[in-house]
C-alpha angles and dihedrals in degrees: 000000000000134000110239140177129238091262089060093062114099102229090183091074125085112243133197114209140062147280118209113204123209093239097048130085092211134030130258101250124208105200118164094035116271141175109267129206123243090219098089090053093053101049121100096206122049094026137182108268094183139350142171123194130180132186109196097192094056096029091235119153121184126194119197125189131167109226121179093335096313131098115242106201125183130184123208125190110216119200122208088238090059090075090064101031116125093229094050122078127192113231127190124202126188107246118237113234094350101107116246095334123130122208113230120210134176112226111207117206125198132184115242132171113258122201091205087062095049091266094303117143119261129185114253131177109263099181145336115225126192113230104174142275132312119202 
């Protein structure tokens, strides 16, 4: 996971996902995957409130959140092996205002020492990564 800027997003790739603009009551959905424009990410008003984008071929997942007037953008590199890894679980969420689509995420777990458990390691969520839609 790395924090990136708008200029670091490869707009030449096709992404599956959505961008939810501040002046819209439902998101712009990209399913099937499509090339998206950088313009919505660069406007001050309306602005992107939330977005998730995933390119399956490159294994690139991008999370976009608007926090206190600034875009917080993170890039995750998803490996094919992650889908079968024992410390990664697939999670589906019913999408809001996107028809019958379900958002699919990979939940990555990692073992960390916990003082409340006498220093023994416990599994904690490391990250949640968007990997597309399920119908």
